[in-house]
MDTraj code that builds the backbone (N, CA, C; nanometers):
import mdtraj as md
import numpy as np

residues = "UNK UNK UNK UNK UNK UNK UNK UNK UNK UNK UNK UNK UNK UNK UNK UNK UNK UNK UNK UNK UNK UNK UNK UNK UNK UNK UNK UNK UNK UNK UNK UNK UNK UNK UNK UNK UNK UNK UNK UNK UNK UNK UNK UNK UNK UNK UNK UNK UNK UNK UNK UNK UNK UNK UNK UNK UNK UNK UNK UNK UNK UNK UNK UNK UNK UNK UNK UNK UNK UNK UNK UNK UNK UNK UNK UNK UNK UNK UNK UNK UNK UNK UNK UNK UNK UNK UNK UNK UNK UNK UNK UNK UNK UNK UNK UNK UNK UNK UNK UNK UNK UNK UNK UNK UNK UNK UNK UNK UNK UNK UNK UNK UNK UNK UNK UNK UNK".split()
xyz = np.array([
    [0.0871, -0.1193, -0.0021],
    [0.0040, -0.0017, -0.0027],
    [0.0941, 0.1238, 0.0094],
    [0.0586, 0.2270, -0.0830],
    [0.1447, 0.3419, -0.1135],
    [0.0660, 0.4535, -0.0869],
    [0.0996, 0.5576, -0.0222],
    [0.0513, 0.6834, 0.0077],
    [0.1342, 0.7872, -0.0795],
    [0.0662, 0.8642, -0.1668],
    [0.1253, 0.9499, -0.2424],
    [0.0716, 1.1025, -0.2241],
    [0.1540, 1.1956, -0.2158],
    [0.1307, 1.3246, -0.2138],
    [0.1437, 1.3959, -0.3551],
    [0.0978, 1.5274, -0.3765],
    [0.1121, 1.5698, -0.5019],
    [-0.0023, 1.5224, -0.6020],
    [-0.1255, 1.4743, -0.5541],
    [-0.2224, 1.4513, -0.6434],
    [-0.2867, 1.5533, -0.7141],
    [-0.3041, 1.5449, -0.8712],
    [-0.3432, 1.6530, -0.9452],
    [-0.5048, 1.6393, -0.9652],
    [-0.5398, 1.5224, -0.9615],
    [-0.6768, 1.4812, -1.0063],
    [-0.6943, 1.3334, -1.0272],
    [-0.8098, 1.3144, -1.0507],
    [-0.8789, 1.1598, -1.0785],
    [-0.9601, 1.1522, -1.1798],
    [-0.9493, 1.0621, -1.2887],
    [-1.0557, 1.0440, -1.3797],
    [-1.1205, 0.9189, -1.3717],
    [-1.2617, 0.9420, -1.3698],
    [-1.3572, 0.8151, -1.3487],
    [-1.4298, 0.7741, -1.4786],
    [-1.3876, 0.6910, -1.5358],
    [-1.4544, 0.6554, -1.6676],
    [-1.4475, 0.7701, -1.7694],
    [-1.3552, 0.8695, -1.7695],
    [-1.3572, 0.9637, -1.8694],
    [-1.3865, 1.1062, -1.7997],
    [-1.4450, 1.1119, -1.6943],
    [-1.4993, 1.2218, -1.6402],
    [-1.3826, 1.2748, -1.5164],
    [-1.3213, 1.3831, -1.5294],
    [-1.2261, 1.4292, -1.4423],
    [-1.2941, 1.5044, -1.3276],
    [-1.2152, 1.4846, -1.2017],
    [-1.2593, 1.5405, -1.0639],
    [-1.1309, 1.5854, -1.0164],
    [-1.1487, 1.6963, -0.9377],
    [-1.0295, 1.7475, -0.8537],
    [-1.0364, 1.6683, -0.7122],
    [-0.9288, 1.6580, -0.6478],
    [-0.9316, 1.5733, -0.5213],
    [-0.8236, 1.6541, -0.4377],
    [-0.8321, 1.5884, -0.3228],
    [-0.7362, 1.6327, -0.1938],
    [-0.5940, 1.5975, -0.2520],
    [-0.4885, 1.6469, -0.1705],
    [-0.3551, 1.6561, -0.2171],
    [-0.2801, 1.5209, -0.1991],
    [-0.3422, 1.4178, -0.1365],
    [-0.3009, 1.2871, -0.1034],
    [-0.3935, 1.1842, -0.1380],
    [-0.3328, 1.0550, -0.1841],
    [-0.4264, 0.9419, -0.2082],
    [-0.3407, 0.8121, -0.1518],
    [-0.4009, 0.7307, -0.1558],
    [-0.3496, 0.5830, -0.1117],
    [-0.4009, 0.4889, -0.2233],
    [-0.2855, 0.3910, -0.2607],
    [-0.3352, 0.2994, -0.3667],
    [-0.2483, 0.1741, -0.3458],
    [-0.2853, 0.0667, -0.3914],
    [-0.2139, -0.0755, -0.3797],
    [-0.2231, -0.1313, -0.5362],
    [-0.1135, -0.1757, -0.5872],
    [-0.0929, -0.2276, -0.7001],
    [-0.0766, -0.3758, -0.7044],
    [-0.0497, -0.4344, -0.5954],
    [-0.0331, -0.5722, -0.5771],
    [-0.1543, -0.6674, -0.5648],
    [-0.1267, -0.7833, -0.6148],
    [-0.2554, -0.8702, -0.6185],
    [-0.2105, -0.9826, -0.5151],
    [-0.1070, -0.9928, -0.4571],
    [-0.0618, -1.1002, -0.3740],
    [-0.0034, -1.0343, -0.2360],
    [-0.0293, -1.0831, -0.1359],
    [0.0461, -1.0332, -0.0149],
    [0.1134, -1.1423, 0.0671],
    [0.2358, -1.1352, 0.1088],
    [0.3028, -1.2454, 0.1595],
    [0.3442, -1.2047, 0.3037],
    [0.3157, -1.3208, 0.3750],
    [0.3855, -1.3070, 0.5255],
    [0.4648, -1.4262, 0.5648],
    [0.5624, -1.4073, 0.6566],
    [0.6423, -1.5272, 0.7005],
    [0.5679, -1.6099, 0.7867],
    [0.6024, -1.7404, 0.7925],
    [0.5524, -1.8304, 0.8762],
    [0.6661, -1.8726, 0.9714],
    [0.6254, -1.8655, 1.1146],
    [0.7372, -1.9197, 1.2094],
    [0.6862, -2.0337, 1.2708],
    [0.7766, -2.1102, 1.3150],
    [0.7308, -2.2420, 1.3787],
    [0.8242, -2.2761, 1.5154],
    [0.8249, -2.3774, 1.5656],
    [0.9053, -2.4024, 1.6862],
    [1.0708, -2.3924, 1.6683],
    [1.0828, -2.4108, 1.5429],
    [1.2474, -2.3921, 1.5072],
    [1.2835, -2.2624, 1.4256],
    [1.1860, -2.1768, 1.4263],
    [1.2289, -2.0633, 1.3575],
    [1.1421, -2.0490, 1.2492],
    [1.1898, -1.9605, 1.1450],
    [1.1348, -1.9213, 1.0168],
    [1.1104, -2.0415, 0.9181],
    [0.9994, -2.0762, 0.8848],
    [0.9538, -2.1929, 0.8162],
    [0.9372, -2.1772, 0.6551],
    [0.8992, -2.0589, 0.6222],
    [0.8784, -1.9941, 0.4919],
    [0.7771, -1.8879, 0.4836],
    [0.7258, -1.8843, 0.3774],
    [0.6210, -1.7635, 0.3393],
    [0.4818, -1.8135, 0.2984],
    [0.3934, -1.7358, 0.3256],
    [0.2456, -1.7832, 0.2736],
    [0.1878, -1.6582, 0.2144],
    [0.1285, -1.6846, 0.0919],
    [0.0759, -1.5755, 0.0236],
    [-0.0799, -1.5875, 0.0001],
    [-0.1359, -1.4625, 0.0114],
    [-0.2865, -1.4625, -0.0129],
    [-0.3056, -1.3364, -0.1046],
    [-0.4368, -1.3636, -0.1816],
    [-0.4620, -1.2654, -0.2562],
    [-0.5232, -1.1375, -0.2145],
    [-0.4895, -1.0274, -0.2544],
    [-0.5273, -0.8875, -0.2237],
    [-0.5916, -0.8332, -0.3469],
    [-0.6860, -0.7441, -0.3156],
    [-0.7487, -0.6674, -0.4336],
    [-0.6920, -0.5183, -0.4460],
    [-0.6348, -0.4992, -0.5568],
    [-0.5877, -0.3628, -0.5904],
    [-0.6812, -0.2601, -0.5711],
    [-0.6358, -0.1413, -0.5259],
    [-0.7234, -0.0239, -0.5044],
    [-0.6802, 0.1044, -0.5218],
    [-0.7492, 0.2164, -0.5312],
    [-0.7254, 0.3497, -0.5245],
    [-0.8221, 0.4264, -0.4255],
    [-0.7715, 0.4683, -0.3138],
    [-0.8410, 0.5466, -0.2235],
    [-0.8157, 0.7012, -0.2342],
    [-0.9177, 0.7771, -0.2385],
    [-0.9015, 0.9216, -0.2623],
    [-1.0196, 1.0001, -0.2257],
    [-0.9868, 1.1299, -0.1676],
    [-1.1195, 1.2106, -0.1371],
    [-1.1382, 1.3313, -0.2513],
    [-1.2462, 1.3121, -0.3101],
    [-1.2748, 1.3964, -0.4198],
    [-1.3651, 1.5127, -0.3971],
    [-1.3115, 1.6295, -0.4460],
    [-1.3809, 1.7482, -0.4142],
    [-1.4821, 1.7714, -0.5217],
    [-1.6084, 1.8192, -0.4760],
    [-1.7176, 1.8568, -0.5628],
    [-1.7332, 1.9881, -0.5849],
    [-1.7870, 2.0209, -0.7186],
    [-1.8047, 2.1596, -0.7404],
    [-1.9246, 2.2075, -0.6675],
    [-1.9398, 2.3226, -0.6577],
    [-2.0624, 2.3977, -0.5971],
    [-2.2180, 2.3291, -0.6426],
    [-2.2825, 2.2855, -0.5711],
    [-2.4042, 2.2358, -0.6238],
    [-2.3892, 2.1036, -0.7136],
    [-2.2857, 2.0434, -0.7075],
    [-2.2744, 1.9008, -0.7685],
    [-2.3183, 1.7934, -0.6680],
    [-2.4001, 1.7071, -0.6930],
    [-2.4390, 1.5977, -0.6194],
    [-2.3497, 1.4857, -0.6098],
    [-2.3393, 1.4311, -0.4945],
    [-2.2395, 1.3109, -0.4655],
    [-2.2687, 1.1950, -0.5709],
    [-2.3889, 1.1916, -0.6077],
    [-2.4312, 1.0902, -0.7077],
    [-2.3394, 1.0825, -0.8371],
    [-2.2571, 1.1836, -0.8747],
    [-2.1781, 1.2138, -0.9832],
    [-2.0674, 1.1157, -0.9896],
    [-2.0429, 1.0578, -0.8446],
    [-1.9108, 0.9962, -0.8264],
    [-1.9831, 0.8451, -0.8292],
    [-2.0124, 0.7652, -0.9459],
    [-2.0601, 0.6392, -0.9520],
    [-1.9917, 0.5811, -1.0714],
    [-1.9238, 0.4544, -1.0349],
    [-1.8775, 0.3835, -1.1763],
    [-1.8859, 0.2370, -1.1458],
    [-1.8978, 0.1494, -1.2574],
    [-1.8998, 0.0218, -1.2457],
    [-1.8377, -0.0252, -1.3594],
    [-1.7077, -0.0934, -1.3421],
    [-1.6246, -0.1338, -1.4519],
    [-1.5805, -0.0637, -1.5608],
    [-1.5318, 0.0646, -1.4998],
    [-1.4480, 0.1446, -1.5860],
    [-1.3191, 0.1951, -1.5177],
    [-1.2431, 0.2480, -1.5995],
    [-1.1070, 0.2701, -1.5791],
    [-1.1030, 0.4079, -1.4763],
    [-1.0091, 0.3814, -1.3717],
    [-1.0047, 0.4920, -1.2751],
    [-0.8382, 0.5220, -1.3099],
    [-0.8113, 0.6622, -1.3053],
    [-0.6721, 0.7077, -1.3376],
    [-0.6597, 0.8133, -1.2498],
    [-0.5511, 0.7997, -1.1539],
    [-0.5222, 0.8884, -1.0433],
    [-0.3822, 0.9456, -1.1038],
    [-0.3930, 1.0834, -1.1189],
    [-0.2853, 1.1841, -1.1680],
    [-0.2216, 1.2416, -1.0681],
    [-0.0864, 1.2140, -1.0684],
    [-0.0064, 1.2808, -0.9676],
    [0.0997, 1.3442, -1.0338],
    [0.1826, 1.4280, -0.9461],
    [0.3007, 1.5043, -1.0221],
    [0.3979, 1.4080, -1.0691],
    [0.4313, 1.3001, -0.9947],
    [0.5389, 1.2146, -1.0451],
    [0.5129, 1.0865, -1.0858],
    [0.3778, 1.0624, -1.1074],
    [0.3213, 0.9190, -1.1497],
    [0.1854, 0.9306, -1.2000],
    [0.1324, 0.8091, -1.2658],
    [0.0034, 0.8054, -1.2920],
    [-0.0358, 0.6623, -1.2644],
    [-0.1448, 0.6398, -1.1897],
    [-0.1859, 0.5165, -1.1425],
    [-0.3212, 0.4907, -1.2261],
    [-0.3222, 0.3676, -1.2858],
    [-0.4266, 0.3239, -1.3616],
    [-0.4968, 0.2034, -1.3149],
    [-0.6180, 0.2173, -1.2630],
    [-0.7150, 0.0821, -1.2061],
    [-0.7827, 0.0624, -1.3262],
    [-0.7774, -0.0765, -1.3666],
    [-0.8704, -0.1273, -1.4861],
    [-1.0074, -0.1847, -1.4236],
    [-1.1230, -0.1694, -1.4841],
    [-1.2490, -0.2259, -1.4612],
    [-1.2699, -0.1922, -1.3126],
    [-1.2533, -0.0691, -1.2732],
    [-1.2724, -0.0394, -1.1399],
    [-1.4257, -0.0021, -1.0986],
    [-1.4572, -0.0319, -0.9656],
    [-1.6067, 0.0085, -0.9218],
    [-1.5742, 0.0500, -0.7921],
    [-1.6738, 0.1238, -0.7432],
    [-1.6922, 0.1819, -0.5909],
    [-1.7029, 0.0688, -0.4998],
    [-1.6203, 0.0618, -0.3899],
    [-1.6112, -0.0326, -0.3066],
    [-1.6831, 0.0148, -0.1604],
    [-1.8063, -0.0328, -0.1130],
    [-1.8509, 0.0046, -0.0033],
    [-1.9167, 0.1539, -0.0123],
    [-1.9424, 0.2092, 0.1155],
    [-2.0064, 0.3238, 0.1271],
    [-1.9243, 0.4488, 0.1151],
    [-1.9807, 0.5440, 0.0701],
    [-1.8815, 0.6649, 0.0480],
    [-1.8995, 0.7665, 0.1652],
    [-1.7830, 0.8204, 0.2107],
    [-1.7941, 0.9093, 0.3110],
    [-1.8074, 1.0498, 0.2804],
    [-1.9263, 1.1004, 0.2742],
    [-1.9571, 1.2314, 0.2228],
    [-1.9152, 1.3385, 0.3516],
    [-1.8576, 1.4420, 0.3057],
    [-1.8312, 1.5516, 0.4111],
    [-1.8798, 1.6825, 0.3634],
    [-2.0096, 1.7260, 0.4062],
    [-2.0673, 1.8305, 0.3414],
    [-2.0047, 1.9713, 0.3858],
    [-1.9219, 1.9753, 0.5035],
    [-1.8653, 2.0990, 0.5038],
    [-1.7527, 2.1480, 0.4161],
    [-1.6745, 2.0257, 0.3599],
    [-1.5757, 2.0517, 0.2612],
    [-1.6275, 2.0169, 0.1355],
    [-1.7466, 1.9858, 0.0957],
    [-1.7984, 1.9504, -0.0181],
    [-1.7158, 1.8334, -0.0937],
    [-1.6930, 1.7053, -0.0108],
    [-1.6121, 1.6334, -0.0734],
    [-1.6484, 1.4733, -0.0463],
    [-1.6028, 1.3821, -0.1005],
    [-1.6353, 1.2386, -0.0784],
    [-1.5247, 1.1513, -0.0719],
    [-1.5010, 1.0884, 0.0312],
    [-1.3881, 0.9793, 0.0325],
    [-1.4390, 0.8477, -0.0306],
    [-1.3629, 0.8166, -0.1419],
    [-1.4137, 0.6884, -0.2034],
    [-1.3133, 0.5987, -0.2163],
    [-1.3327, 0.4536, -0.2287],
    [-1.2329, 0.3563, -0.2533],
    [-1.2809, 0.2785, -0.3565],
    [-1.1816, 0.2719, -0.4804],
    [-1.2081, 0.1989, -0.5997],
    [-1.1533, 0.1086, -0.6061],
    [-1.1982, -0.0193, -0.6494],
    [-1.1253, -0.1601, -0.6510],
    [-1.1631, -0.2083, -0.7785],
    [-1.0291, -0.2870, -0.8233],
    [-1.0575, -0.3519, -0.9494],
    [-0.9602, -0.4735, -0.9898],
    [-0.9357, -0.5470, -1.0762],
    [-0.8717, -0.6668, -1.0936],
    [-0.7119, -0.6339, -1.1156],
    [-0.6867, -0.5152, -1.1628],
    [-0.5425, -0.4725, -1.2015],
    [-0.5235, -0.3314, -1.1716],
    [-0.3973, -0.2820, -1.1252],
    [-0.3736, -0.1613, -1.1126],
    [-0.2188, -0.1511, -1.1444],
    [-0.1902, -0.0446, -1.2274],
    [-0.0601, -0.0093, -1.2713],
    [-0.0026, 0.1195, -1.2373],
    [0.1240, 0.1330, -1.2284],
    [0.1675, 0.2828, -1.1890],
    [0.2820, 0.3119, -1.2774],
    [0.2882, 0.4215, -1.3637],
    [0.3904, 0.4678, -1.4531],
    [0.4583, 0.5983, -1.3874],
    [0.5979, 0.5907, -1.3811],
    [0.6609, 0.6952, -1.3129],
    [0.7103, 0.7820, -1.4538],
])
top = md.Topology()
chain = top.add_chain()
for i, resn in enumerate(residues, 1):
    res = top.add_residue(resn, chain, resSeq=i)
    for name in ("N", "CA", "C"):
        top.add_atom(name, md.element.get_by_symbol(name[0]), res)
traj = md.Trajectory(xyz[None], top)
């Protein structure tokens, strides 16, 4: 899992949105952890994890929170030093709406995520 600063924006299925300065993402599809036994380290065990992009999107004045809905579309996180692309992404779980800041915290998940520097 990577937290990145310098986020410029996010594209959801071709629609661009402004967002907060930082975001979190994961490009891996496997997570590994060590196995310990009575005689010390025995090996590693891997389990599947879902790639994701988590970002807080700022909405324009009067824009409804329903504007942020995708299913099976490409999510592109544009940063100053990299671009992160999530393929066939969808909104995971409930959105956290902050009416005072007119923003929505969203987590998008998909089968594959790549980053290009």
